[in-house]
Residue, then its C-alpha position, 0 to 999 in steps of 0.5 A: x550183390x555181384x551178378x554175372x550175366x553170360x550172353x548179356x548182349x543177346x536179345x534176352x540178355x540185353x533186356x535182363x542186364x538192363x533190368x538188373x542194373x536197376x536193382x539197388x546195390x547190384x553190380x552187373x558184370x558181363x561175360x560172353x563171347x562179345x569183344x567188350x565182355x569183362x569176362x571172356x567166356x565161350x561156353x561152347x569150347x571153354x574147359x571147366x578148369x579155365x572157366x572156374x578161374x574166370x568165375x573165381x575172378x568175377x566172384x559172383x553171388x549170382x550167375x545168369x546164363x542167357x547164352x544159347x543158340x537158336x539156330x545152326x546145325x546139331x553140333x552147334x546147338x549141342x555145344x552151346x545149349x547142352x555142353x555149355x550149361x554142363x560146363x558152367x555147373x561144373x565150374x560153379x561147383x568148383x569156384x562159386x558153389x554158393x552162387x545162385x544160377x538162373x538158367x534160361x531154358x525153352x518151352x521147346x523142351x516140352x515138344x508137341x502140346x495137346x490143344x487146350x491143355x497148359x503144360x506144367x513143369x512136371x509134364x513129360x518132355x518130348x522135344x522133336x528137334x535138335x533145338x528143343x533136345x539140346x535145351x532140354x539137355x542143358x536143363x537136366x544138367x542145371x537141375x541135377x547140378x546140386x547148385x542153388x539153381x533154377x531153370x526159367x523155361x521161357x515161351x516164345x519171347x516177343x517185344x522190343x528189339x526182337x531179332x530177325x532170327x525169330x518169327x516176330x523180328x523177321x516179320x517186323x523187318x519184312x513189314x518195314x521193308x514193304x511199307x504201305x504199298x497196297x500192291x505188296x504181297x507178304x509171302x509166308x509159311x504156314x501160320x496156323x500153329x499156336x504158340x505161348x508168346x511172352x513179352x521179353x520185358x516180362x522175362x527180364x522181370x522174372x529173372x530179377x525175381x529169381x535173383x532176389x528170391x529168398x530160399x531155394x526155388x523149384x528146379x524149373x519154372x515156366x515163364x510164358x504168357x499162359x495162353x495159346x495165340x495163333x501165329x496168324x493172329x500175331x502176324x496180323x496184329x503186327x501188320x496192323x501196327x505197321x499200317x500194312x495195306x497189302x496181302x498176306x499169302x500163307x504157305x508160299x514157301x516161307x517158314x513160320x519158325x526155324x524152331x517149329x519142328x512139327x509142333x502145332x500147339x504150345x501153351x504153358x501153365x504159369x501158376x508155379x512161377x506165380x507161387x514161387x516168384x510172385x510173377x505173372x505177365x504184366x504185358x499182353x501180346x498186343x503190348x509186346x507187338x506194339x513195343x516191337x514195332x516201335x523199336x523197328x521204327x526207331x531203328x534200334x533194339x534198345x530195351 
């Protein structure tokens, strides 16, 4: 099986590519903007005809789209998260119409949740920021493409190698820099929001199951922990793992998340993923936090 991973050097992509390489008979090919990519692809700017030629050369049985932007202005987000999947689908229809497409979406597409309610894939989508809106546009492009495609709508990923562009990785970096000084003060923003965290290793396993599943899959599947965890609890758990002896000060001008966008509650229903893929999270949030801190201590982000 020839599997083309777009964005395989990113946080999610690196874990996914590593897991895919363990599949018997799998040849994992790298595509993206990284200089070492076997198949150079920039979904933000490539023309469908040019991408179709690249895809024909790669001859994939499956394409995993991990490419995406989590920060930047609205134009950048739209180019990568909305235009990119649309161009990819157009090129696949031309060059590899039988290939399966697994696209990574985001729970931010749902927008504000209702406390104590888990959202299903059929729930109304009401993204309130450019990130969620552009990810939703990408999901619509994939789900309506007519291809053998599935969107894995991922919650808040956490685990080994989490980047500083997200809250868990940023907090881990701050804790490492602070050390065990009892006089240290960690000044953060509001940590009262609830998020559905999912271990990045569980996300990678869900992708592998989507790749190997027989027959068509539902257009969208939630891939999350299935429970709402207060951000404050995650931060304190990470501080405990770090042996932090100082004080955490909330609402001190910091930012809880660059993608919070006025969403105080998020929690996804993951029963459809279990039915379609036989997938449930194997790692708890505490497992993910512990693995993140170990990766910070080791000084690398390897899966």
